[in-house]
Backbone as CSV, one residue per row, in Angstrom:
resi,resn,N_x,N_y,N_z,CA_x,CA_y,CA_z,C_x,C_y,C_z
1,UNK,113.919,42.276,93.728,115.331,42.161,93.929,115.648,41.678,95.345
2,UNK,114.845,42.116,96.287,115.072,41.648,97.660,114.880,40.142,97.738
3,UNK,113.896,39.619,96.993,113.673,38.167,97.002,114.887,37.439,96.428
4,UNK,115.546,38.031,95.465,116.756,37.427,94.905,117.840,37.354,95.979
5,UNK,118.040,38.421,96.703,119.062,38.438,97.754,118.719,37.491,98.896
6,UNK,117.436,37.300,99.167,117.005,36.460,100.278,116.866,34.986,99.905
7,UNK,116.953,34.666,98.638,116.766,33.284,98.202,117.818,32.373,98.809
8,UNK,117.401,31.150,99.161,118.346,30.182,99.693,118.963,29.312,98.601
9,UNK,118.603,29.561,97.358,119.180,28.816,96.239,120.596,29.330,95.961
10,UNK,121.569,28.443,95.871,122.937,28.894,95.610,123.097,29.478,94.205
11,UNK,122.229,29.096,93.277,122.326,29.557,91.892,121.214,30.540,91.535
12,UNK,120.717,31.288,92.522,119.566,32.167,92.325,119.838,33.239,91.279
13,UNK,118.812,33.460,90.457,118.867,34.500,89.433,117.484,35.104,89.278
14,UNK,117.443,36.366,88.909,116.200,37.015,88.552,115.998,36.766,87.064
15,UNK,114.838,36.216,86.710,114.559,35.882,85.311,113.232,36.505,84.899
16,UNK,113.059,36.620,83.596,111.824,37.132,83.029,111.138,35.995,82.301
17,UNK,109.900,35.705,82.714,109.118,34.636,82.113,107.740,35.196,81.782
18,UNK,107.419,35.255,80.506,106.107,35.730,80.056,105.729,37.062,80.699
19,UNK,106.685,37.982,80.733,106.435,39.316,81.260,106.483,39.456,82.770
20,UNK,106.800,38.379,83.480,106.877,38.416,84.943,108.303,38.138,85.399
21,UNK,108.732,38.864,86.421,110.046,38.627,87.019,109.904,37.605,88.124
22,UNK,110.770,36.601,88.104,110.766,35.542,89.105,112.183,35.255,89.560
23,UNK,112.317,34.774,90.787,113.604,34.264,91.256,113.633,32.788,90.901
24,UNK,114.662,32.384,90.205,114.732,31.021,89.693,116.122,30.449,89.908
25,UNK,116.232,29.169,89.611,117.507,28.477,89.678,117.902,27.963,88.310
26,UNK,118.939,27.177,88.287,119.511,26.666,87.047,118.491,25.934,86.170
27,UNK,117.597,25.150,86.788,116.642,24.375,86.001,115.663,25.268,85.245
28,UNK,115.248,26.379,85.840,114.354,27.296,85.146,115.080,28.015,84.007
29,UNK,116.341,28.318,84.220,117.118,28.962,83.157,117.227,28.045,81.954
30,UNK,117.367,26.760,82.213,117.467,25.790,81.129,116.149,25.657,80.376
31,UNK,115.037,26.046,80.993,113.732,25.892,80.356,113.338,27.088,79.501
32,UNK,114.226,28.032,79.294,113.951,29.126,78.377,113.639,30.459,79.016
33,UNK,113.735,30.577,80.318,113.531,31.866,80.966,114.665,32.811,80.578
34,UNK,114.359,34.095,80.447,115.369,35.089,80.101,116.081,35.546,81.374
35,UNK,117.371,35.235,81.517,118.086,35.670,82.718,118.294,37.188,82.701
36,UNK,118.059,37.822,83.834,118.237,39.263,83.954,119.482,39.565,84.770
37,UNK,119.588,38.960,85.963,120.760,39.176,86.814,120.837,38.049,87.842
38,UNK,122.040,37.605,88.131,122.231,36.620,89.193,122.444,37.362,90.513
39,UNK,122.348,36.620,91.616,122.590,37.241,92.918,124.012,37.801,92.976
40,UNK,124.977,37.043,92.493,126.367,37.518,92.519,126.539,38.784,91.692
41,UNK,125.910,38.829,90.530,125.986,40.033,89.687,125.324,41.226,90.376
42,UNK,124.200,40.972,91.035,123.505,42.043,91.744,124.386,42.598,92.858
43,UNK,125.021,41.719,93.617,125.906,42.181,94.685,127.096,42.952,94.123
44,UNK,127.593,42.530,92.989,128.696,43.252,92.353,128.247,44.648,91.930
45,UNK,127.054,44.741,91.365,126.533,46.035,90.915,126.253,46.994,92.068
46,UNK,125.904,46.454,93.241,125.580,47.312,94.385,126.782,47.585,95.276
47,UNK,127.888,46.935,95.012,129.067,47.134,95.842,129.131,46.184,97.028
48,UNK,128.277,45.165,97.034,128.304,44.157,98.097,127.438,44.538,99.279
49,UNK,127.558,43.708,100.321,126.756,43.909,101.530,127.293,45.081,102.318
50,UNK,126.490,45.833,103.013,125.036,45.783,103.028,124.461,46.438,101.781
51,UNK,123.300,45.971,101.356,122.612,46.505,100.188,121.426,47.323,100.677
52,UNK,121.364,48.570,100.247,120.273,49.450,100.671,119.149,49.440,99.629
53,UNK,117.994,49.919,100.036,116.875,50.053,99.098,117.247,50.992,97.952
54,UNK,118.004,52.014,98.267,118.448,52.964,97.227,119.338,52.252,96.203
55,UNK,120.242,51.393,96.677,121.085,50.604,95.777,120.223,49.750,94.852
56,UNK,119.237,49.070,95.439,118.366,48.191,94.665,117.539,48.971,93.651
57,UNK,117.049,50.133,94.041,116.271,50.964,93.114,117.113,51.391,91.918
58,UNK,118.361,51.766,92.155,119.242,52.196,91.074,119.528,51.053,90.105
59,UNK,119.822,49.883,90.631,120.095,48.727,89.777,118.829,48.305,89.035
60,UNK,117.691,48.325,89.724,116.426,47.939,89.097,116.108,48.843,87.908
61,UNK,116.349,50.130,88.037,116.081,51.058,86.940,116.960,50.747,85.730
62,UNK,118.221,50.458,85.967,119.135,50.131,84.862,118.753,48.817,84.198
63,UNK,118.422,47.820,84.999,118.051,46.520,84.438,116.727,46.595,83.686
64,UNK,115.787,47.351,84.213,114.494,47.511,83.551,114.671,48.172,82.183
65,UNK,115.515,49.173,82.129,115.792,49.849,80.867,116.453,48.883,79.877
66,UNK,117.387,48.082,80.347,118.069,47.128,79.478,117.084,46.093,78.941
67,UNK,116.193,45.608,79.787,115.202,44.612,79.362,114.243,45.244,78.352
68,UNK,113.814,46.474,78.617,112.910,47.176,77.700,113.527,47.333,76.313
69,UNK,114.841,47.540,76.276,115.533,47.757,75.004,115.815,46.485,74.227
70,UNK,115.597,45.331,74.832,115.837,44.067,74.136,114.912,43.885,72.926
71,UNK,113.734,44.445,73.010,112.771,44.309,71.921,113.100,45.120,70.695
72,UNK,114.080,45.987,70.782,114.488,46.756,69.615,114.102,48.165,69.773
């Protein structure tokens, strides 16, 4: 999640590709990667800057649970 916040891509998103989380841009999303959260969405979920490690841990747990539940 920190890599998502630090990315210099204006369209940065955390995506899931073959079981791995990556920071990607629009072109990777178009290639079939599963979008998990955009930088803007992450900042909205954490309440904006500054973002603490505790904030990131809380959001990561919720997103991980949501991704796990996608399989049914």
